[in-house]
C-alpha positions as CSV (number, residue, x, y, z in Angstrom):
1,M,-11.7,-40.4,-21.3
2,K,-7.6,-39.8,-22.1
3,I,-4.3,-38.5,-20.4
4,K,-1.4,-37.5,-21.3
5,R,2.2,-35.9,-20.5
6,F,3.4,-32.5,-21.9
7,F,7.0,-31.5,-21.1
8,A,8.8,-27.4,-22.0
9,K,10.6,-25.3,-21.5
10,D,7.3,-22.9,-20.3
11,M,3.9,-22.4,-19.5
12,R,2.7,-20.9,-23.2
13,S,5.3,-23.7,-25.0
14,A,3.5,-26.3,-22.7
15,L,-0.1,-25.3,-23.1
16,A,0.8,-24.9,-27.0
17,E,1.5,-28.5,-27.7
18,V,-1.6,-28.9,-25.2
19,K,-3.9,-28.1,-27.9
20,E,-2.3,-29.0,-30.6
21,V,-2.5,-32.6,-29.5
22,L,-5.6,-32.6,-27.6
23,G,-7.6,-29.3,-29.4
24,N,-9.6,-27.5,-27.6
25,D,-11.5,-29.6,-25.2
26,A,-8.4,-30.4,-23.4
27,V,-8.5,-30.3,-19.0
28,I,-5.1,-29.3,-18.2
29,M,-5.1,-32.1,-15.2
30,S,-1.6,-30.4,-13.0
31,N,1.0,-28.9,-13.3
32,K,4.3,-28.5,-11.2
33,K,7.9,-27.0,-12.1
34,V,10.7,-29.7,-13.4
35,S,14.2,-29.0,-13.5
36,G,14.1,-27.5,-17.5
37,G,11.0,-26.7,-17.4
38,I,7.3,-27.4,-17.1
39,E,5.7,-31.0,-16.5
40,I,1.6,-30.8,-17.6
41,V,-0.8,-33.7,-17.0
42,A,-3.8,-32.6,-19.6
43,A,-7.0,-35.1,-20.7
44,V,-9.7,-35.2,-23.3
45,D,-12.8,-37.0,-23.2
46,D,-12.8,-39.5,-26.5
47,D,-16.6,-40.3,-26.3
48,E,-18.7,-39.4,-29.5
49,P,-21.2,-37.2,-27.8
50,S,-25.2,-38.9,-26.8
51,A,-27.0,-36.2,-28.8
52,T,-26.6,-34.5,-32.2
53,P,-25.1,-31.1,-31.5
54,I,-28.6,-28.7,-33.0
55,Q,-27.4,-26.8,-35.9
56,R,-30.5,-25.3,-37.0
57,P,-32.7,-22.5,-34.6
58,L,-35.5,-24.0,-33.2
59,H,-38.1,-22.0,-35.2
60,D,-36.8,-23.8,-38.8
61,D,-38.0,-26.7,-37.3
62,N,-41.4,-25.3,-36.1
63,V,-42.0,-23.6,-40.0
64,K,-42.0,-26.7,-41.8
65,I,-43.1,-28.7,-38.6
66,S,-46.0,-26.9,-39.5
67,S,-45.8,-26.1,-43.5
68,H,-46.0,-30.4,-43.3
69,A,-49.4,-30.2,-41.1
70,R,-50.6,-28.5,-43.4
71,Q,-50.4,-30.8,-45.6
72,F,-51.1,-33.8,-45.0
73,V,-52.8,-34.1,-42.4
74,P,-57.3,-34.2,-44.0
75,P,-59.5,-31.4,-42.6
76,L,-61.1,-32.1,-39.3
77,N,-64.7,-31.3,-38.4
78,E,-65.1,-29.3,-35.1
79,Q,-65.4,-32.4,-31.9
80,E,-62.4,-34.2,-33.7
81,Q,-60.3,-30.1,-33.7
82,V,-60.9,-29.9,-30.0
83,E,-60.2,-33.3,-29.6
84,T,-56.8,-32.7,-31.2
85,L,-56.1,-30.0,-29.4
86,Q,-56.8,-31.7,-26.8
87,S,-54.4,-33.5,-27.2
88,L,-51.5,-31.5,-28.4
89,L,-52.1,-29.3,-24.9
90,M,-51.7,-32.2,-22.9
91,R,-48.7,-33.4,-25.0
92,G,-46.9,-29.9,-24.1
93,R,-47.7,-30.2,-20.3
94,Q,-46.2,-33.0,-20.9
95,A,-43.0,-31.7,-22.7
96,P,-39.7,-32.8,-20.3
97,S,-38.3,-29.8,-18.0
98,P,-36.4,-27.2,-18.3
99,Q,-33.3,-29.0,-16.7
100,T,-33.8,-31.9,-18.8
101,L,-34.2,-29.7,-22.3
102,A,-30.9,-28.1,-20.7
103,E,-29.1,-31.0,-20.6
104,Q,-29.8,-32.0,-24.5
105,V,-29.1,-29.0,-25.8
106,D,-25.1,-27.9,-27.0
107,W,-23.5,-25.6,-25.2
108,N,-19.9,-25.0,-27.1
109,D,-22.5,-24.5,-30.3
110,P,-20.8,-20.9,-31.9
111,R,-24.3,-19.5,-32.5
112,L,-24.6,-19.3,-29.1
113,A,-21.4,-19.0,-27.1
114,P,-20.9,-14.9,-27.7
115,Q,-24.3,-14.4,-25.4
116,S,-23.7,-13.6,-22.7
117,P,-26.2,-15.6,-19.4
118,L,-28.7,-12.7,-18.8
119,T,-29.3,-11.8,-23.7
120,A,-29.3,-15.9,-23.7
121,G,-32.2,-16.1,-20.6
122,L,-34.3,-13.1,-22.6
123,K,-33.7,-13.9,-26.3
124,A,-35.6,-18.0,-25.2
125,G,-38.0,-15.7,-22.5
126,R,-39.5,-13.8,-25.9
127,E,-39.1,-16.8,-28.4
128,A,-41.0,-19.3,-25.6
129,G,-43.4,-16.7,-25.5
130,R,-44.7,-17.0,-28.4
131,Y,-45.5,-20.7,-28.9
132,A,-47.2,-20.7,-25.6
133,S,-49.6,-17.5,-26.6
134,R,-50.1,-19.1,-30.2
135,D,-50.7,-21.8,-27.4
136,A,-53.0,-19.9,-25.3
137,L,-55.4,-19.4,-28.2
138,L,-56.0,-22.8,-29.5
139,E,-57.0,-23.3,-26.3
140,N,-59.0,-20.0,-25.7
141,K,-61.3,-20.7,-29.1
142,A,-60.8,-24.5,-28.1
143,T,-63.2,-23.5,-25.0
144,E,-65.2,-21.8,-26.5
145,R,-66.7,-23.7,-29.0
146,R,-66.9,-25.9,-25.6
147,D,-69.3,-23.6,-24.0
148,P,-71.2,-21.2,-26.7
149,N,-72.8,-19.7,-23.6
150,N,-69.4,-17.9,-23.2
151,Q,-68.5,-17.0,-25.9
152,A,-70.2,-13.3,-25.7
153,A,-68.8,-13.5,-22.5
154,G,-65.4,-14.0,-24.0
155,Y,-65.5,-10.4,-26.9
156,G,-63.8,-6.8,-25.7
157,R,-62.1,-9.6,-22.9
158,R,-58.8,-9.5,-24.3
159,R,-56.1,-13.2,-22.4
160,E,-53.0,-12.6,-21.9
161,P,-49.7,-14.4,-22.6
162,T,-48.3,-16.7,-20.2
163,L,-45.0,-18.0,-20.3
164,S,-43.5,-21.6,-19.7
165,P,-41.8,-22.8,-16.7
166,L,-39.8,-22.7,-19.2
167,A,-38.7,-19.5,-19.9
168,N,-40.3,-18.7,-17.0
169,A,-36.7,-20.4,-15.1
170,L,-34.6,-19.2,-17.8
171,N,-35.9,-15.4,-17.8
172,T,-34.9,-15.6,-13.9
173,A,-32.2,-18.3,-13.3
174,P,-29.0,-15.9,-14.2
175,L,-30.4,-12.4,-11.9
176,H,-31.3,-15.3,-8.6
177,D,-28.2,-16.9,-9.3
178,S,-26.3,-14.2,-9.8
179,R,-27.2,-13.1,-6.4
180,E,-27.0,-15.7,-4.4
181,T,-23.7,-16.6,-6.2
182,K,-22.4,-13.4,-4.4
183,R,-24.6,-14.0,-1.8
184,K,-22.2,-16.5,-0.6
185,E,-18.4,-15.3,-1.9
186,S,-19.1,-12.4,0.4
187,A,-19.9,-14.8,3.5
188,K,-17.1,-16.5,2.5
189,D,-15.0,-13.4,2.1
190,K,-15.6,-12.8,5.1
191,E,-15.5,-15.8,6.7
192,L,-11.6,-16.0,5.1
193,S,-11.2,-12.7,6.0
194,A,-12.1,-14.0,10.4
195,M,-9.3,-17.0,10.1
196,R,-6.7,-15.0,8.6
197,Q,-7.2,-13.1,11.1
198,E,-7.2,-15.7,13.9
199,I,-4.4,-16.7,11.9
200,A,-2.5,-13.6,12.2
201,S,-2.7,-13.5,16.3
202,I,-1.7,-17.0,17.0
203,R,1.5,-16.8,14.7
204,R,2.1,-13.2,17.3
205,L,1.7,-15.0,20.3
206,L,3.7,-18.0,19.4
207,E,6.7,-15.2,18.5
208,H,6.4,-13.0,21.6
209,Q,6.2,-16.8,23.6
210,V,9.5,-18.2,21.6
211,S,11.1,-15.2,21.7
212,G,10.7,-14.6,25.4
213,L,12.3,-18.1,25.5
214,M,15.1,-17.6,24.0
215,W,15.6,-14.1,26.1
216,Q,16.2,-16.7,29.1
217,E,18.2,-18.5,27.0
218,V,20.2,-15.4,26.1
219,E,20.7,-14.6,29.6
220,R,21.2,-18.1,31.1
221,R,24.3,-18.6,29.0
222,E,25.8,-15.0,28.0
223,P,24.4,-13.0,31.3
224,V,27.2,-10.0,30.3
225,R,25.4,-9.7,27.3
226,A,22.0,-10.0,27.9
227,L,22.8,-7.2,30.6
228,V,23.8,-5.3,28.3
229,I,21.3,-5.1,25.6
230,K,19.1,-4.6,28.3
231,Q,20.7,-1.4,29.4
232,L,20.9,0.1,25.9
233,N,17.3,-0.4,25.3
234,E,16.8,1.8,28.4
235,L,19.3,4.0,26.8
236,G,16.6,4.6,23.7
237,F,19.3,2.2,21.6
238,S,16.7,0.1,19.1
239,D,16.3,-3.9,19.3
240,G,18.1,-4.4,16.4
241,F,20.9,-2.4,17.1
242,A,21.4,-2.7,21.1
243,D,21.8,-6.9,19.9
244,Q,24.6,-5.4,17.2
245,L,26.5,-3.5,19.9
246,A,26.8,-6.5,21.8
247,M,27.7,-9.5,19.8
248,R,31.7,-6.5,20.3
249,I,31.6,-7.3,23.9
250,N,33.8,-10.7,24.7
251,D,32.4,-13.9,26.5
252,Q,34.5,-13.5,29.1
253,A,34.6,-9.8,29.6
254,P,33.4,-8.4,33.6
255,P,30.9,-6.2,33.0
256,H,32.4,-3.3,33.1
257,E,35.0,-3.7,30.2
258,A,31.9,-4.5,28.6
259,W,30.8,-1.3,29.2
260,S,33.4,0.5,27.8
261,Q,34.1,-2.1,24.3
262,I,30.7,-1.1,24.1
263,E,31.5,2.9,24.0
264,S,34.3,2.1,21.9
265,A,33.1,0.4,19.1
266,L,30.0,3.2,19.4
267,N,33.2,5.7,18.7
268,Q,33.8,4.2,15.6
269,Q,31.3,4.2,13.4
270,L,29.2,7.5,14.8
271,L,30.4,10.2,12.1
272,T,31.3,13.7,12.9
273,G,31.5,16.8,10.7
274,E,34.6,18.8,10.8
275,D,33.0,22.4,10.6
276,E,32.4,22.5,7.3
277,I,29.6,24.7,7.2
278,L,31.6,27.3,8.6
279,R,34.7,26.9,6.6
280,Q,34.4,25.9,3.6
281,G,31.1,28.9,3.1
282,G,29.1,27.9,-0.2
283,A,25.0,28.0,-0.4
284,V,23.4,25.6,2.4
285,A,19.9,24.6,3.5
286,L,18.3,23.6,6.5
287,L,16.1,21.7,6.0
288,G,14.2,19.9,8.6
289,P,10.0,19.4,10.2
290,T,8.0,22.8,11.7
291,G,9.7,23.4,15.1
292,V,12.8,22.1,15.0
293,G,14.7,25.2,15.8
294,K,16.3,25.6,12.4
295,T,14.9,29.6,12.1
296,T,17.5,30.0,15.5
297,T,20.1,28.3,13.8
298,I,20.7,29.9,11.4
299,A,20.4,32.7,13.4
300,K,23.2,30.9,15.5
301,L,25.8,30.9,12.1
302,A,25.4,33.6,11.0
303,A,26.9,35.3,13.7
304,R,29.5,32.7,14.1
305,F,30.2,33.7,11.0
306,A,30.4,37.4,10.7
307,A,31.9,37.3,13.8
308,R,35.0,35.5,12.0
309,Y,34.8,36.5,8.0
310,G,32.4,39.5,8.0
311,A,29.0,40.7,7.9
312,D,29.1,41.8,4.4
313,Q,30.9,37.8,4.2
314,I,27.1,35.9,4.8
315,A,23.2,36.9,3.5
316,L,20.5,35.2,4.7
317,I,17.1,33.4,2.5
318,T,13.9,32.3,3.6
319,T,12.1,30.2,1.1
320,D,9.0,29.6,4.2
321,H,5.7,31.6,2.5
322,Y,3.6,29.5,4.7
323,R,3.8,30.7,8.2
324,I,3.3,34.1,9.5
325,G,6.4,36.0,10.4
326,A,8.9,34.1,9.6
327,H,10.8,36.7,6.4
328,E,9.8,38.9,9.9
329,Q,12.2,37.2,12.4
330,L,14.8,36.5,10.2
331,Q,15.0,39.6,9.4
332,T,15.6,40.9,12.7
333,Y,18.2,38.3,12.8
334,G,20.0,39.9,10.1
335,R,19.8,43.7,11.1
336,I,20.4,43.3,14.5
337,M,23.8,41.5,12.5
338,G,24.4,43.6,9.7
339,V,23.2,41.3,7.0
340,V,21.7,41.1,3.6
341,V,18.6,39.2,4.3
342,K,16.2,38.1,0.7
343,Q,12.9,36.0,0.6
344,A,12.4,34.1,-2.8
345,R,9.4,31.9,-3.0
346,T,9.3,30.0,-6.1
347,Y,12.8,28.4,-7.8
348,Q,13.2,31.1,-10.0
349,E,13.5,33.3,-7.3
350,L,15.9,31.2,-6.0
351,A,18.0,30.8,-8.6
352,Q,18.1,34.3,-9.2
353,T,19.0,35.7,-5.9
354,L,21.8,33.6,-6.1
355,Y,23.7,34.4,-8.9
356,Q,22.8,38.3,-7.0
357,L,24.8,36.3,-3.7
358,R,27.2,35.1,-6.2
359,H,29.8,37.0,-4.3
360,R,29.2,36.0,-0.8
361,R,31.3,33.2,1.0
362,L,28.3,31.8,2.9
363,V,24.6,31.7,2.1
364,L,22.1,30.0,4.6
365,I,19.0,29.4,3.1
366,D,16.1,28.8,6.0
367,T,13.7,26.9,4.3
368,A,10.0,25.8,5.2
369,G,9.5,24.1,8.3
370,M,7.1,21.1,7.4
371,G,5.7,18.2,8.3
372,Q,6.7,14.6,6.7
373,R,3.4,13.8,5.2
374,D,3.1,17.2,4.3
375,L,2.2,17.5,0.6
376,R,3.7,20.7,-0.1
377,L,7.4,19.0,1.7
378,N,7.9,17.7,-2.8
379,E,7.4,21.1,-3.6
380,Q,9.6,22.6,-1.2
381,L,12.7,19.9,-2.5
382,D,12.1,20.2,-6.0
383,T,12.4,23.7,-5.3
384,L,16.0,23.0,-4.0
385,V,17.1,20.5,-7.0
386,G,15.6,21.6,-9.5
387,D,18.9,22.9,-11.2
388,K,21.6,20.8,-11.0
389,Q,24.4,23.7,-11.4
390,I,23.5,25.4,-8.5
391,K,25.5,23.5,-5.3
392,I,23.6,23.5,-3.1
393,R,23.8,21.7,0.0
394,N,21.8,20.3,2.4
395,Y,21.8,20.0,6.4
396,L,18.5,17.8,8.5
397,V,18.2,19.6,11.4
398,L,16.6,17.5,14.0
399,P,15.6,17.0,17.8
400,A,17.1,15.4,20.2
401,T,13.8,15.7,21.9
402,A,12.0,13.6,18.9
403,Q,11.3,9.7,19.4
404,R,12.9,7.1,17.4
405,R,9.7,6.6,14.5
406,V,9.7,9.8,14.1
407,L,13.0,10.7,13.6
408,Q,13.1,7.6,11.2
409,E,10.6,9.2,8.6
410,A,11.8,12.2,8.8
411,V,15.0,10.8,7.4
412,D,13.4,8.9,5.5
413,H,11.6,11.8,3.4
414,F,14.3,14.5,3.5
415,R,16.7,11.2,2.0
416,R,14.1,13.0,-1.0
417,I,17.6,15.1,-1.3
418,P,21.5,14.8,-1.1
419,L,21.9,15.1,2.5
420,A,25.1,16.6,3.5
421,G,24.9,15.9,7.4
422,C,22.1,16.7,10.1
423,I,22.2,18.7,12.6
424,L,20.9,18.6,16.8
425,T,19.1,20.2,18.1
426,K,17.1,21.2,21.8
427,L,20.1,19.3,23.7
428,D,19.7,20.5,27.2
429,E,15.6,19.6,27.1
430,S,16.9,15.5,26.0
431,L,16.5,13.2,28.8
432,S,18.0,10.8,26.4
433,L,20.3,10.4,23.9
434,G,20.2,6.9,22.7
435,D,17.3,7.5,20.1
436,V,19.1,10.5,17.7
437,L,22.4,8.0,17.8
438,D,20.7,5.4,16.2
439,I,19.5,7.1,13.7
440,S,22.8,8.4,12.4
441,I,25.0,5.2,12.4
442,Q,21.8,3.2,11.2
443,N,22.0,5.9,8.3
444,S,25.4,6.9,8.2
445,L,24.0,10.4,9.1
446,P,26.8,12.8,9.6
447,I,26.2,15.2,13.0
448,S,27.6,18.5,12.6
449,Y,26.8,21.0,14.9
450,I,24.7,20.5,18.2
451,T,23.3,23.2,19.5
452,D,21.7,23.2,23.2
453,G,19.7,26.3,24.1
454,Q,18.6,29.9,23.1
455,R,21.3,31.9,23.0
456,V,22.5,33.5,19.7
457,P,25.4,32.7,19.1
458,E,27.1,30.5,22.1
459,D,24.5,27.3,22.8
460,L,26.1,26.5,19.1
461,R,29.2,24.2,19.6
462,L,30.5,21.3,16.4
463,A,30.0,17.8,17.0
464,N,32.0,16.2,19.0
465,G,32.1,12.2,18.9
466,Q,33.2,10.9,21.9
467,E,31.0,13.7,24.1
468,L,28.1,12.2,22.9
469,V,28.5,8.9,23.1
470,K,29.8,10.0,26.4
471,Q,26.7,11.9,27.4
472,A,24.4,9.5,25.6
473,L,25.6,6.2,28.4
474,G,27.0,8.5,31.1
475,N,25.7,8.0,35.2
476,L,22.8,5.1,33.7
477,E,22.1,4.1,37.6
478,Q,21.8,7.9,38.7
479,R,19.2,8.1,34.9
480,R,17.4,5.1,37.1
481,E,16.5,6.7,40.4
482,D,15.4,9.9,38.8
483,P,13.9,9.9,35.0
484,Y,14.4,13.7,34.5
485,Y,18.1,13.5,35.5
486,W,20.5,15.2,33.4
487,E,24.0,16.0,33.1
488,S,25.0,19.8,34.8
489,S,28.5,21.9,34.4
490,E,29.8,24.1,36.7
491,S,28.3,27.6,34.8
492,D,24.9,25.7,34.8
493,E,25.2,24.8,38.8
494,E,26.4,28.1,39.1
495,D,23.4,30.2,37.3
496,A,20.9,27.9,39.4
497,R,23.0,29.5,42.4
498,F,21.7,33.3,41.5
499,Y,18.9,32.2,40.4
500,E,18.1,30.4,44.1
């Protein structure tokens, strides 16, 4: 055995050097990365082969042997022929086993290399079957000569040729080995999968225990910070964002001052709009999942703009041709306000309609409500960004009643096109604003407007960051006592007394 170490800048160069020095029979013992490249340890067997490789097909040797026998073997009488045949049969039965013969064959012979295991087995089976048939014929003739009485009975009955043990082994071994290998691999895969699941469960358990110990340590060393994080989690803020806010607290601050610092940090990070839709005008599209209040919000914005600049300065377009009655609903709002309402099904129709309404100061586009996993969503978004020359400002409508994960998924899917901001709806139905404020801050998505009712256009307000933060953090103790509590204005209290 000859072992040698190689150094190269990369694996390709190292393998080329190994092949050049040691040849194609080299075996890679180890490889690792070192400073400056790759180190490979390779070995090659330098001993001379014990047996000469097979250089000719087996049937050539058989032909020469038979011809040689016909030239030099003298004629035998009948008894000698029978004894010779019997000795040949006994010698054939004492031939080497298939395993010994397989060890003697040089499997590196180029004539054997291209054949697959199944093809090689079939070919060997045919060769062995031919020789076995010849041996069986000779044995049958010898038997007939020894027993003349059975000679007549043998006519008309064909002797079926039988394969030798080597042929049977070569024919059945590849198929049997492949099935056995697949069965073992399947069992091994199942064991590995079960082992991975067990390791993953143990890892989760350890992480849970370690996090619990770390949280206990935080509560012991920084009780105020731990209290603030717990309260922020109760209000709907995520663990990571609550921890970031708690890092802004002064270590020596009492609880009431710490809460004021949290409120100040939220006010600094929360982005809000400046009534840009009603002041700037242009083409504005409202996007969002199904049932978040896009059509009602468009009606509120249109009523505000018509009251400020006139109904002839605004137009409405709907691209919702999936929902039954979608166009009729917007058409009803337009008829009440005296505003033009158009419908566009494709990008070409939308571009043509926008060109027709180019003299209007504001064009509001109502899109179809689709879930984040709806395959038609990409088609609708492509309609809005089909032409870079048409500038459409897109606003995402988010309900304050949705879960944080649902809100984040909506932002991820609709962010395929540029978003100018978001509009929060259903604040009157929400018990906590922590989820939606968390999503707005972490995605740097400004809040332009908020809606807190179904009235058009009264229940539409410009977003105020300080009011939203105060509403999200306010009256935590009351929320703990009554989970269905929310703050009410004086007008709402008067309406409640009126209905009583």
